[in-house]
C-alpha positions in Angstrom: 137.0 47.1 66.5 133.5 47.7 65.3 130.8 45.2 65.9 128.4 44.2 63.1 124.8 43.5 63.8 123.4 40.2 62.6 120.4 40.5 60.3 119.7 36.8 60.1 115.9 36.0 60.3 114.9 39.6 59.5 113.6 40.7 56.1 114.2 44.1 54.7 111.3 46.1 53.2 112.7 45.6 49.7 112.8 41.9 49.9 109.3 41.9 51.3 107.9 43.7 48.3 109.7 41.3 46.0 108.2 38.3 47.7 104.7 39.8 47.6 104.9 40.4 43.9 106.1 36.9 43.3 103.2 35.5 45.3 100.8 37.6 43.2 102.3 36.4 40.0 102.1 32.8 41.2 98.4 33.2 42.2 97.5 34.7 38.9 99.4 32.0 37.0 97.6 29.4 39.1 94.2 31.0 38.3 95.1 31.2 34.6 96.2 27.5 34.6 93.0 26.4 36.3 90.8 28.4 33.8 92.7 27.1 30.7 93.7 28.8 27.5 90.0 29.8 26.7 89.5 31.8 29.9 90.1 35.2 28.3 88.6 34.4 24.8 86.2 37.0 23.5 83.8 36.0 20.8 83.4 38.2 17.7 79.9 39.2 16.9 78.9 38.0 13.4 75.9 39.2 11.6 76.3 37.1 8.4 76.6 33.4 7.6 79.3 34.0 5.0 83.0 34.8 5.4 84.7 37.5 3.4 88.2 38.7 3.0 88.9 42.2 4.3 88.4 45.1 1.9 91.8 46.5 1.0 92.5 50.0 -0.1 91.8 50.7 -3.7 93.1 54.0 -5.0 91.6 55.8 -8.0 93.4 55.9 -11.3 95.7 58.8 -11.8 97.0 58.5 -15.4 100.1 60.4 -16.3 99.1 60.9 -19.9 96.0 60.3 -22.1 95.7 56.8 -23.6 93.1 57.7 -26.3 93.2 60.9 -28.3 89.5 60.7 -29.3 86.9 59.2 -27.0 84.3 56.7 -28.2 80.9 58.0 -29.2 78.1 57.4 -26.7 77.3 53.8 -27.0 73.7 54.1 -25.8 72.4 57.6 -26.1 68.8 58.7 -26.8 69.4 58.5 -30.6 70.7 55.0 -30.3 68.0 53.9 -28.0 65.0 54.9 -30.1 65.5 53.3 -33.5 62.2 54.2 -35.2 58.5 54.7 -34.3 55.8 52.3 -35.5 52.8 53.6 -37.4 50.9 50.3 -38.0 47.1 50.1 -37.5 47.6 48.4 -34.1 50.1 51.1 -33.1 47.6 53.8 -34.2 44.9 52.1 -32.1 47.3 52.2 -29.1 47.8 55.9 -29.6 44.1 56.7 -29.8 42.7 54.4 -27.2 45.4 53.7 -24.7 47.6 56.9 -24.9 50.6 54.7 -25.8 53.3 55.2 -28.3 55.0 52.2 -30.0 58.7 52.3 -30.9 61.4 50.0 -32.2 64.3 50.3 -29.8 67.8 49.0 -29.6 68.0 45.4 -28.6 70.4 46.2 -25.7 68.4 49.1 -24.3 66.4 48.7 -21.1 63.3 50.4 -19.8 65.1 53.1 -17.9 67.1 54.1 -21.0 63.9 54.1 -23.1 62.2 56.3 -20.5 65.1 58.7 -20.4 65.3 58.8 -24.2 61.6 59.7 -24.6 62.1 62.4 -22.0 65.1 63.9 -23.7 63.8 63.7 -27.3 60.2 64.9 -26.9 60.0 66.2 -23.3 57.2 63.8 -22.3 57.0 61.6 -19.2 56.4 57.9 -19.5 54.1 56.3 -16.9 54.9 52.7 -17.9 56.9 50.9 -20.5 56.5 47.3 -21.7 59.0 45.7 -24.0 59.0 42.5 -26.1 61.3 40.8 -28.7 59.6 40.4 -32.0 60.1 37.2 -34.1 62.4 39.1 -36.4 64.8 39.8 -33.5 63.9 43.5 -33.0 62.8 44.9 -29.7 59.5 46.7 -29.5 58.6 49.1 -26.7 55.1 50.2 -25.7 55.5 53.6 -24.0 52.3 54.7 -22.1 52.4 58.4 -21.4 51.1 60.1 -18.3 47.6 61.7 -18.2 48.9 65.2 -18.7 50.3 64.3 -22.1 48.3 63.3 -25.2 49.8 60.5 -27.3 48.3 61.9 -30.5 49.9 65.3 -30.0 53.2 63.6 -29.2 52.8 61.4 -32.3 52.4 64.5 -34.4 55.5 65.9 -32.8 57.3 62.7 -33.5 55.9 63.0 -37.1 54.4 59.5 -36.9 51.3 60.9 -38.6 50.6 64.3 -40.0 47.3 65.2 -41.5 47.9 67.8 -44.1 44.5 68.6 -45.7 41.0 67.2 -45.7 38.6 68.5 -48.3 35.5 66.9 -49.9 36.5 63.4 -48.7 40.1 63.7 -49.9 42.4 62.8 -47.0 46.2 63.0 -47.4 48.1 61.2 -44.7 51.8 61.6 -44.7 53.7 59.3 -42.4 57.4 59.7 -41.8 59.1 56.7 -40.3 62.7 57.0 -39.1 64.9 53.9 -39.6 68.5 54.1 -38.6 70.4 51.5 -40.7 73.8 52.7 -39.7 75.8 55.2 -37.7 74.9 58.1 -40.0 72.3 56.7 -42.3 68.7 57.9 -42.0 66.1 56.3 -44.1 62.9 58.3 -44.7 59.8 56.5 -45.8 56.9 58.6 -47.0 53.6 56.8 -47.4 50.9 58.7 -49.1 47.4 57.4 -48.8 44.8 59.0 -51.1 41.2 58.1 -50.6 39.7 59.4 -53.8 36.0 59.5 -54.6 34.5 58.7 -57.9 35.9 61.8 -59.5 39.7 61.3 -59.4 40.4 64.3 -61.5 38.7 66.9 -59.2 39.9 70.5 -59.6 41.6 70.5 -56.2 43.3 67.1 -56.5 46.3 68.5 -58.3 46.6 71.3 -55.8 46.5 68.7 -53.0 49.2 66.6 -54.8 51.4 69.7 -55.3 51.1 70.6 -51.6 52.1 67.1 -50.4 54.9 67.0 -52.9 56.3 70.4 -51.8 56.0 69.3 -48.2 57.9 66.1 -48.8 60.6 68.0 -50.8 61.0 70.5 -48.0 61.4 67.7 -45.5 64.1 66.1 -47.7 66.0 69.3 -48.2 65.9 70.2 -44.5 67.1 66.8 -43.4 69.7 66.6 -46.2 71.2 69.9 -44.9 71.8 68.1 -41.6 74.5 66.0 -43.3 72.9 62.6 -43.5 74.7 60.3 -45.9 71.8 58.1 -47.2 68.4 59.4 -47.8 65.7 57.7 -49.9 62.0 58.3 -50.3 59.7 55.4 -50.9 56.3 56.5 -52.3 53.6 54.0 -51.9 50.3 54.9 -53.5 47.1 53.3 -52.3 44.0 54.4 -54.2 40.6 53.1 -53.2 37.1 54.1 -54.0 34.8 55.0 -51.2 
């Protein structure tokens, strides 16, 4: 009969490892209990005083078919921004003395749009733009050009003022002012100022009149060919004796 050895009071290596692991867990639990629930808390670094929800993913639109067959016309292009130039006496003084052009612009246009419109239409760079709202509700813009551009040359290009002929004190000044009263309506106003001396029936006065009349007719024919619906010519005669 085989005899069995008594193992009472002796621990096997496996039981020793188990006891050691239990002791380590107990010590860590004791340490955690003593530190409390805030022992392992890490604070988030905040750089702002306001709280915001996280930014979620926003995917771009991918339409399966076109919703509109014809897109809307540009709501604020250069032709909509610049309504008409001004050729009043104060505006002419600004052109001559301050190198500044004066325009009536769209009420919703801002200075950036006015600057870009002047650049696209006449290829000139604006140094500074000041705007104001007139008592009649229209917006006026003062466009001061850079030093490398002459406002008088640009005004001739814009056809604010065009000196046709000057002979024996007879000065003919044709001013073409553009006024957009609708989407396709263009109103031409032609002001003819004749400063006539004591002899109104001079030999060259009829030739001067014929020249100005032919020039205005050419302007009307050229612009009518562009397809404008409404076109009127207002002739205002101002005759004064020098």
